[in-house]
C-alpha positions as CSV (number, residue, x, y, z in Angstrom):
1,M,-29.8,-51.8,-93.7
2,S,-33.1,-50.0,-94.4
3,E,-32.7,-47.4,-97.2
4,Q,-36.4,-46.5,-97.7
5,P,-37.5,-43.5,-95.5
6,W,-39.6,-44.4,-92.5
7,G,-43.0,-43.0,-92.1
8,E,-43.4,-40.1,-89.6
9,A,-45.6,-42.3,-87.4
10,V,-42.7,-44.8,-87.0
11,I,-40.2,-42.1,-86.2
12,T,-42.6,-40.4,-83.8
13,E,-43.1,-43.7,-82.0
14,V,-39.3,-44.3,-81.7
15,A,-39.2,-40.8,-80.1
16,V,-42.0,-41.7,-77.7
17,V,-40.0,-44.6,-76.4
18,L,-36.6,-42.9,-76.2
19,G,-38.1,-39.6,-74.9
20,D,-40.5,-41.3,-72.4
21,T,-41.0,-39.2,-69.2
22,D,-40.2,-42.1,-66.8
23,T,-38.1,-44.6,-68.8
24,G,-36.6,-42.6,-71.6
25,L,-33.4,-40.5,-72.1
26,T,-33.0,-37.3,-70.2
27,G,-33.1,-33.9,-72.0
28,G,-29.4,-33.7,-71.5
29,Q,-28.7,-37.1,-72.9
30,I,-30.9,-36.4,-76.0
31,G,-29.1,-33.0,-76.5
32,G,-25.8,-34.6,-76.1
33,L,-26.4,-37.5,-78.6
34,L,-27.9,-35.1,-81.2
35,A,-24.8,-32.9,-80.9
36,R,-22.4,-35.9,-81.1
37,L,-24.0,-37.3,-84.2
38,R,-24.3,-33.8,-85.8
39,I,-28.1,-34.0,-86.0
40,A,-29.7,-30.5,-85.9
41,D,-31.9,-29.8,-82.9
42,P,-34.7,-27.6,-84.3
43,S,-37.0,-27.7,-81.2
44,P,-34.7,-27.6,-78.1
45,A,-37.4,-26.1,-75.9
46,A,-40.1,-28.7,-76.8
47,S,-40.9,-31.8,-74.7
48,K,-38.4,-34.7,-75.1
49,R,-40.6,-36.7,-77.3
50,V,-41.5,-33.8,-79.6
51,R,-37.9,-32.5,-79.7
52,L,-36.5,-35.9,-80.6
53,A,-39.1,-36.5,-83.2
54,D,-38.6,-33.2,-84.9
55,A,-34.8,-33.7,-85.0
56,L,-35.1,-37.2,-86.5
57,I,-37.8,-36.3,-88.9
58,T,-35.9,-33.3,-90.1
59,R,-32.7,-35.2,-90.5
60,Q,-34.3,-38.0,-92.6
61,A,-35.9,-35.3,-94.9
62,R,-32.4,-34.0,-95.4
63,D,-30.7,-37.4,-96.1
64,G,-33.5,-39.1,-97.9
65,N,-33.0,-42.2,-95.8
66,P,-33.3,-43.3,-92.1
67,Q,-29.5,-44.1,-91.5
68,R,-28.9,-41.3,-89.1
69,I,-32.0,-42.4,-87.1
70,I,-30.5,-45.9,-86.9
71,T,-27.2,-44.5,-85.9
72,F,-29.0,-42.5,-83.1
73,I,-30.8,-45.7,-81.8
74,N,-27.5,-47.6,-81.8
75,A,-25.8,-44.8,-79.8
76,A,-28.8,-44.6,-77.4
77,M,-28.7,-48.4,-76.8
78,E,-25.0,-48.9,-76.3
79,P,-25.1,-51.7,-73.6
80,V,-22.2,-50.1,-71.5
81,A,-24.6,-47.3,-70.7
82,Y,-26.9,-49.7,-69.0
83,R,-24.3,-51.6,-66.9
84,D,-26.0,-50.4,-63.7
85,R,-29.6,-50.8,-64.9
86,P,-29.7,-53.8,-67.3
87,E,-33.6,-53.9,-66.8
88,L,-33.9,-50.5,-68.4
89,F,-32.0,-51.8,-71.6
90,T,-34.4,-54.7,-71.9
91,L,-37.5,-52.4,-71.3
92,R,-36.4,-49.9,-74.1
93,R,-35.4,-52.6,-76.4
94,D,-38.7,-54.4,-76.1
95,R,-40.6,-51.1,-76.7
96,L,-38.5,-50.1,-79.6
97,N,-38.8,-53.5,-81.2
98,E,-42.6,-53.3,-81.2
99,R,-42.2,-50.1,-83.3
100,L,-39.4,-51.1,-85.6
101,A,-41.1,-54.3,-86.6
102,F,-43.1,-52.1,-88.9
103,V,-40.0,-51.2,-90.9
104,G,-38.6,-54.9,-90.7
105,L,-35.9,-54.0,-88.0
106,R,-35.2,-54.8,-84.4
107,V,-32.7,-53.9,-81.7
108,N,-30.5,-57.0,-80.9
109,D,-28.8,-58.0,-77.7
110,E,-25.8,-56.0,-78.6
111,G,-28.0,-52.8,-78.8
112,K,-27.7,-52.6,-82.5
113,V,-30.4,-52.2,-85.1
114,A,-30.6,-55.3,-87.2
115,R,-32.8,-56.8,-89.7
116,G,-36.0,-58.4,-88.5
117,R,-39.4,-59.6,-89.5
118,Q,-41.5,-57.0,-91.1
119,V,-45.2,-56.7,-89.8
120,S,-48.2,-54.7,-90.9
121,T,-50.6,-55.2,-88.0
122,L,-50.7,-54.4,-84.3
123,D,-51.2,-58.1,-83.5
124,E,-48.1,-59.2,-85.5
125,A,-46.0,-56.5,-84.0
126,T,-46.9,-57.6,-80.5
127,R,-46.2,-61.3,-81.4
128,V,-42.8,-60.4,-82.8
129,A,-41.7,-58.1,-80.1
130,T,-43.3,-59.6,-77.1
131,S,-41.1,-60.1,-74.0
132,L,-42.0,-62.2,-71.1
133,R,-43.1,-59.0,-69.1
134,D,-45.5,-58.1,-72.1
135,E,-46.8,-61.6,-72.2
136,L,-47.6,-61.6,-68.5
137,R,-49.5,-58.3,-69.0
138,R,-51.4,-59.7,-71.9
139,R,-52.6,-62.5,-69.7
140,A,-53.6,-59.9,-67.1
141,T,-51.2,-61.3,-64.5
142,H,-52.1,-60.1,-60.9
143,P,-50.4,-56.8,-60.1
144,E,-49.0,-58.3,-56.9
145,V,-47.0,-60.8,-58.9
146,L,-45.6,-58.1,-61.2
147,R,-44.9,-55.8,-58.1
148,Y,-42.6,-58.5,-56.7
149,C,-40.7,-59.6,-59.7
150,T,-40.8,-57.1,-62.6
151,I,-37.2,-56.0,-62.1
152,E,-36.0,-59.6,-62.0
153,I,-38.0,-60.3,-65.3
154,L,-36.4,-57.4,-67.1
155,K,-33.0,-58.5,-65.9
156,K,-33.9,-62.0,-67.3
157,A,-33.1,-63.3,-63.8
158,H,-35.6,-66.2,-64.1
159,F,-34.3,-67.9,-60.9
160,H,-34.9,-64.9,-58.7
161,A,-38.0,-63.8,-60.4
162,C,-39.5,-67.1,-59.4
163,L,-38.3,-66.8,-55.9
164,E,-39.8,-63.2,-55.4
165,A,-43.0,-64.1,-57.0
166,T,-43.5,-67.1,-54.6
167,K,-42.7,-64.8,-51.7
168,S,-45.7,-62.6,-52.8
169,I,-48.1,-65.3,-51.7
170,L,-46.6,-65.6,-48.2
171,D,-46.5,-61.8,-47.8
172,R,-50.2,-61.6,-48.8
173,L,-51.3,-64.3,-46.3
174,R,-49.3,-62.2,-43.6
175,D,-50.9,-58.9,-44.7
176,L,-54.4,-60.4,-44.8
177,T,-54.3,-62.2,-41.4
178,G,-51.6,-60.4,-39.4
179,A,-49.8,-63.8,-39.0
180,A,-46.1,-63.7,-38.6
181,G,-45.1,-67.3,-39.7
182,D,-43.5,-68.4,-42.9
183,G,-43.5,-71.2,-45.3
184,A,-45.8,-74.2,-45.0
185,D,-46.5,-73.4,-41.3
186,L,-47.9,-70.0,-42.3
187,V,-50.1,-71.7,-45.0
188,D,-51.5,-74.0,-42.5
189,E,-52.0,-71.3,-39.8
190,T,-54.0,-69.1,-42.1
191,L,-55.7,-71.3,-44.7
192,A,-55.9,-74.9,-43.4
193,L,-59.2,-76.1,-41.9
194,G,-57.6,-77.8,-39.0
195,K,-59.4,-79.5,-36.2
196,S,-62.0,-76.8,-35.9
197,G,-62.7,-76.8,-39.5
198,V,-62.6,-73.0,-39.6
199,P,-59.5,-71.4,-41.2
200,R,-58.3,-67.8,-40.5
201,L,-58.8,-67.0,-44.1
202,A,-61.6,-68.6,-46.2
203,I,-61.8,-68.4,-50.0
204,N,-65.5,-69.4,-50.1
205,T,-68.4,-70.0,-47.5
206,L,-67.0,-73.6,-46.6
207,R,-70.6,-74.7,-46.4
208,T,-70.3,-77.6,-48.7
209,R,-67.9,-80.6,-49.0
210,T,-66.9,-79.2,-52.4
211,E,-66.1,-75.7,-51.0
212,R,-64.1,-77.3,-48.1
213,D,-62.2,-79.5,-50.6
214,E,-61.5,-76.3,-52.6
215,Q,-60.0,-74.6,-49.6
216,T,-57.8,-77.7,-48.9
217,G,-56.9,-77.8,-52.5
218,L,-55.6,-74.1,-52.4
219,V,-53.6,-75.1,-49.2
220,N,-51.9,-77.9,-51.0
221,L,-51.3,-75.9,-54.1
222,I,-49.5,-73.2,-52.3
223,K,-47.5,-75.7,-50.3
224,G,-46.5,-77.3,-53.5
225,L,-45.3,-74.0,-55.0
226,I,-43.3,-73.3,-51.9
227,G,-41.8,-76.7,-52.0
228,L,-41.0,-76.6,-55.7
229,Y,-39.9,-73.0,-56.1
230,R,-39.4,-71.0,-53.0
231,N,-37.5,-73.4,-50.9
232,P,-35.0,-74.8,-53.5
233,T,-34.3,-71.3,-54.9
234,A,-33.7,-69.9,-51.5
235,H,-31.1,-72.6,-50.7
236,D,-29.5,-73.7,-54.0
237,P,-27.1,-71.7,-56.0
238,R,-28.6,-70.2,-59.1
239,L,-26.2,-72.3,-61.4
240,R,-27.8,-75.4,-60.1
241,R,-31.3,-74.4,-60.7
242,P,-31.7,-73.4,-64.4
243,M,-35.1,-72.2,-65.4
244,S,-36.5,-71.6,-68.9
245,E,-38.6,-68.7,-69.8
246,A,-41.5,-71.1,-70.6
247,E,-41.3,-72.6,-67.1
248,L,-41.2,-69.3,-65.4
249,L,-44.2,-68.0,-67.4
250,E,-46.1,-71.1,-66.2
251,V,-45.2,-70.7,-62.6
252,L,-46.0,-66.9,-62.6
253,T,-49.4,-67.6,-64.2
254,M,-50.2,-70.1,-61.4
255,I,-49.1,-67.6,-58.7
256,S,-51.3,-65.1,-60.4
257,M,-54.3,-67.5,-60.1
258,V,-53.5,-68.0,-56.3
259,Q,-53.4,-64.2,-55.8
260,R,-56.8,-63.8,-57.4
261,R,-58.4,-66.4,-55.2
262,L,-56.9,-64.4,-52.3
263,D,-58.5,-61.3,-53.6
264,D,-61.9,-62.8,-52.7
265,A,-60.9,-64.4,-49.4
266,A,-62.5,-63.3,-46.2
267,V,-61.0,-63.2,-42.7
268,V,-62.9,-65.6,-40.5
269,A,-63.6,-64.6,-36.9
270,A,-62.1,-66.9,-34.4
271,P,-64.7,-69.3,-32.8
272,E,-65.7,-68.5,-29.3
273,E,-64.3,-70.9,-26.7
């Protein structure tokens, strides 16, 4: 394992992850781990990030190597501690790996620091440590998609992430129009041109043949997504519907595109009878 001392910037960034206000260790957990591992706690009254950084930097200066920092990370990432929140384990591991890549290390699936590819640039670190969630954010995935399935993504529950993301489209149609249906019937009720040629929700002016074809194309695309990914995942057992990370990424990107088209949609007044 790494014998060369880590730069203070790397140690500080590790402390930023593990001492994060929302997703990091609690103050009590930090204090307990420092005491258990016999690491001095020189700044107990400081913020969590500063407290942990001071403790780890001071310990490395005493030892001349980062071994006790590695021991601390191993203890903080013990999988058993995340049995009720596996998504938090994934989140912390991904964030740690982006920092540890600068010293040629990573946190593996067992929560242990192991050797990894060493990088020297931010782009390299992102490529090495990027998770599906990070890749979706890099692609500027629509926030509605992430709101519906981030927890499933962090749990690596691809089957259920796909199901929840597809539901986001149907919920959006209901929210925009006040309709109460579901599935293909809801899509027809809100977006299809129908006999009148006037949908309840229009993604363009519908003045030209091209624009009307575009509206119909979105209808068919959403119905296709429902048929391919919402209906089967809602009825089939997960074991019968394996889904790769690559396929999930493609589906979520497509759903994001649909959500962006709905961003610009306008509710059309019902024609007078």
